[in-house]
N, C-alpha and C positions, 0 to 999 in steps of 0.2 A: 504494500500500500504506500503510495507516494504522499508526502505531506502536501497540504493545500497551500501552495505559494503562487505568487503572481506569474512566475516563469512557467510553472507546471500548468496553470490554468490557460495561459496563452498557447502552450503546446497542445493542450486538450481541445481548445476551440478551433485551432487551425488544422485541418486534415491535410493529407498528402495533396500536392499541387495537381496531380492528375485528376482527382475527383473533387476538387475544391468547389467548383461552380455548382455541381449537383448537390453536394452536401449542404452548402449554404442556401441554395434555393429551396430545398425541401425543409431544412431546419427553419428558415425564415418564414415560410408559409405556416408551418405548424405552430411556431411561436406566436405569430400574428393572430392566427385563428384562436389560440388559447387566450390571448390578451383581450380580443374582441368579445369572447364568450364571458370571461370574468367581468368585463366592463358592464355586462348586462345584469350582473347579479343584483344590484340594488333594485332594479325594475322587476326582476323575477321574484323578489320576496313578496310581491303582492299576492302570489298564489299560496303562500305559506300562512294561511289563516287558521283559526282555531279548529275548524272541522275538516281541514284538508287531509288528504291521505298521508302526506309527509309528516305533518305535525302529530296526527293521532297515532302514528307508528311509535312515537316516543311516549305517548300517554297511556298505553296499555299497562295496567298495573294488576296487583293481586287483590284489589279492593272488592272485586266481584267474585273472588275465589282464585285458586291457583290456575294459571293459564300460561300458554306459550308466549314468549316475547315480553313477559311482564316485569322482568328484573329491573331494567333501567327505569321503566315507568314508575315502579314502586319507590325507587330512590328519589326520583323527581317529585313524586307525590309527598314523600316525607319532608323533603326540603321546602316545598311550597307550603305545606301545612305548618311547618315550624317557623318560616320567615314571612309568610303572607305574600311572597313574590309570585308573579305570574310565571309559569314554566316556559312561555313562548320565547323570551329573549335568552333564557338559559339553553334551550334546545338549539337555537340558532348559533349561540356562542360555542357550544360543544361541537356542533357539526363543522363549523368553520375551523376550529382548532384541530379537529381530527383530519380535515382535508389538508390544512397547512402542514401538519406533522407528517402525513403520508407523502406529500409533495417533497418535503425536505429530505425524507428518507430515500425517496427515489433518486433525487439529484445526487445525493451523497454516494449512494451505491453505484450509480451509473459512472460517477467519476472514479471511484476506487477500483471498479471492475475494468474501467477503460473502454467501455462500450459507448455506442453512439448516443449522445445525450438527448438528442431531440425526439427520440421515441417517447420520452416522458410526456411530451406535450400533445400526443395523439388523443383525440376526444374519447376513444374507447378505454384509455387508461386513466385519465384525469377527469373524464366525463364533461357533461354540460352542466350549467348552473342549476338546472332543474333537479338534478340528482345529488346535489351537495347536502341538502337537508334530509339525510337518511342515516340509518345506522351503519351503512355499508363501510364507511371509512374507519369507523371504530373497529369493525371486524377485520379490515385490512391491516390496521395497526397490530391487532392480535396475531395475525399470520406473520407479519414481520418480526414480532417479538419471539414467536415460536421458531422461526428460521434462525434468529440470532442465538437462541438457546442451543439449537442443533449445531450451529457452527462453532460456538464458543466452548461448550461443555461436552465432556466425554460421556458415554453411556453410563448411567447410574440410576439408582432408585429415585434420587432427588430430581433428575432430569425427566424421567418418565412421569413422575407425579406432577411436576410443573406443566408438562405438555398436556397431560390429561385434564388438569384443572383449567387451563386456558381454552382447550377445546370445549369443555363444558360451559365456560363463561360465554364463548362465542355462540353456542347453541341457545343459551338463555337470552342472548340479545336477539338472535334470529335463527330459528331451527334449520334454515337452509345452509347454515355454516357447515353442517355435516357433509354436504356435497362438494364444497370447494376448499374449506379450511382444514378438513380432517384427513382426506385420503392420502396425501403425500406424507403427512406426519405419521399416520398409521403404517405406511410402507417403510419409513425410516425406523420406526420402533420394531417392526417385525424382522428387519434385516439384522438386528442385534442378536446373533445366534445364542450367545450365552445367557441372554435375558429373555428368550423367546416366550417362555411360559408366563412369566410375570407380566411381560408387556402385553401378551394376548389378553390377560385378565383385565389390565388397564383399558385396553382398546374396547373390550366388550361393554364397558361402562357407557361408552358414547352411544351406540345404538340403543342401549337400554334407556338412556335419557331421552333419545329421540322418540322411542315408543311411548314413554311417559308423557312427553309434550304433545304427541299425536292424540293420546287418549283425552288429555285435558286441553283440547284445542279451543274450548269455549262454546257458548251458546248465547241466546238472546238475554237470558238472566245475567250472565257474566257481563255482557256489554252494557246492560242497563245499570248494573252495580258500579261499573267503572265510571260511567257518565254521571251518575248521581254523586259519586264521591268527589269527582272534580268540580262539579257545580256547587258542592257544599263549601269548598274552600276558595273557589275563584268565581264568585257570583257575578262579577262584571263581564264575564265572557261565557255566557251560557252555551253549553254543548248539547247537541241533540243527536238522536240516533240517525246515522246515515249508512245505508246498506253498502255503499261502495267506498267507504274509507276504512282505515286499518282496524278500528274498533268494530265497525260493522262487519268486517270480514271474518270476525270470530264466530259469527252466526251462520256462515256458509256451510252447507252440507257437503259431504264428499262428492256426491253425484253432481251437484251444481258446480262445484269448484273444478272438477275434471272437465266438464263440458265447456265451462267458461274459458279455461286455459287452452284447451284444444282448439276452440273456435278462434280465439284471438291470436294464437301462435301459428296455426296451420291452415286457416281458411282465408281465401281471398275473395271479397265480394265481387270482384270483376271477373276472376278466372276460375274460382272454385277451389276444392281441396287439393287437387293434384298440383296446381301451380303453387299454392301456398307451401305444401310439403317440399316441392322441388326448390323453392326459394330458400327455405330454412336449411335444407341439406347443403345447398350451394354455399350459403353463408358460413356454415360450420366448416366446410372443406377449405374455403378461402382463409378463414381464421386459423385453421390448423397449418396451412402452408405458410402464412405470414409469421406466426409465432415460431415455427420450426426453422425459418430461414433468415429472418430479418437481421439478427445479430451476426450471422455468418456472412451475409452479403455486405453489410456495413460494419466491419469489425473495429474501425477506428484504431486505438492503440492496443487493442486486445487481439491476441493471436489464438484463434479457436483450435482446440485439440481434437483428436478423434473422439474422445469422450464427450466433448461439447457438441459435436455434430450428431451424436446419438442421444444425448440428454434432452435437447430441445424438442425433438419430435416425441420422445417418451413422455415428457412433462405435459406437452400439449395434448397428446392423445388421452392420457390419464384424466386430465381435468375435463375434457370434452365428454368423455364417456360418463364420468361421475356426475356431470351437470345435466345430462339428458332428462332426469326426473323433474328438474326445475321448469322445463318447457311444457310439462304435462299437468302438474298439480300444484306448483308452488309459485309461479311467477308469470305474469302477463307482460312484464317489462323486459323484452328481449334484449334491449340495449344494456340493461344491468347484468343480465345473464352472461353476455359476451364480456362484459367488464370483469365479472367474477372469474371467468376462464382465463382471461389475460393476466390478471393479478396473481392468481394461483399458480400459473405456469412460469411467470417471470421472477417472482420473489425467491423461490429456491435457487434458480439460476444465478441471481445476484448475490445471494448470501453464502451459498455453500460451494465447496470445492467440487470440481468436475468429477473427480474420482469418487467422492462421497456419494454423489447423486447416482453415478453409474452403478455402484455396488448395491444400491437400494432396489433397483429394478431387476426383475427376473430376465434372464437372457432372451427367453421366448418373446416377452413383451417388447423389449427393445428391438428385436429383429422385426416384429410386426410393424412397429412405429416407423422404423427406418425404411422398411419396404414400402409402406404407404407414402412416405415423403418422397421416395425415389420415383414413384409413379407420378406424383404431382410435378416433380421437377422436369419430367419428360414433356409435360404439357406446358408448364411455365418455367422456363430455364432460370437458373440463378443469375439474373442480370440486375444490376443496380437500377437501371431506368424502369424495368418492369416493377420492381418492388417499390420504387418511388411513386409510380402512378397508383399502385394499389393503396399505399399509405395515404396519399393525398385525396383519393376518391373514396376512401373507406366510409361506407354509409350504413350498411347493415339495416336495411329498412324492414318494416313489419308487413305482413301480408295485408293488413287492414289499410295501411296508408301508402303502400308501395313506395314510389320514389319521392313522395312529398317531404320526407324527412332529410333529404339530401342537404337542404339549405342550413340545417342546424346540427347535423351529426357528422358531416365530412369537413375536413379542413378547407378544401377549395370552395365548398358550398358556403361556409361561414364567411370567408373573405369575399366571395362573389356577392353575397347578400349585402355585406357592408358597403362595398364599393358601388354597387348598383343603386343603393338607396341614399348614401351620404355624399359620395364624391360629386355627383352632379349638383346636389344642393350646395355644397361648399364652393364649387366652381362658379355657380351663378352669383353667389354673394361676393366672391372675390372680383369677378368681372364687373358687377354692378357698382 
């Protein structure tokens, strides 16, 4: 790890002369699109009202009975009851702090690893402003903490205990953590041959907790109890039952939830089920190709080894497979699902040594992942300009809105929207 000095930073910012124009062009567009997106945050806070989905995700508590996702809400409820403060500014402050912390970790690890810094500014990794007020970035910080523990400490009872406790904490924040924060950690724990039995016992606690949270998923009485509790301590901001916010979602039945998620994730009103399924499969394939090859194609100061070339496809395939249930029963926000996959695949790569990751994966799984990536490379060769186009146009639309999301989920779309709306306005005032 090189010290952070001015000379080292200048070396890090300036790539090889041969590819300097491409590097700066792509990096500049990504950085500009991120700045334009962040600039919209004060205006986007208008949607973070008391009964909105994002805010009510934090307000789920145990006041209506034990229920999934209620741990953080119970802490906020206790704080509000004790101080008389509205939880709304606290929620926004926690979310912004978590976002800033994750952003700082990414930039630091990109620098120490020596990989291309501007991937940090892709919307799929740092998201749009509409997804900042969520528990997601708290969960990402937990994953980063677990990766730090795996990198810093040798196998021991204390390490296994800490990893299990943090996995449980992540699931108490959001039960979907089992699908993206837990799989690689479990794989690492199971690779400890001398501690296999005890680690297997630790690992079994995680699905046991998931089953418990699934049983106590909530109902209308739970939702009404939570709403009544909040209204009793924050009377100036009355909350009411809304079926399509986070508290209202506690009342969804399994049949309704499965149909809702399948319809939103795989059905296109214009072209039907087949087109929607094909679109979703194509997006997952492109995401796998991008995560498997981006750092290899844009290595910067980092020299990829044979293990690195195998690890990236293995990490990408593992997270994509484990996240498939999210598209069926747990999330209609495809954009967030792809972000979960990206974060879960990149953080182990940034924190751990290549040999450590390689030893965790079974040889057969690595061979399958590398084989699939080789097939994609035959269709999309490992060329910088191809990868640059994919990164700048990365949109990942939903079947419901097809390409309408291009203007706010892709870097070029964000820059185009800004220039088409504001540049003519500025020029008219300058000329006049």
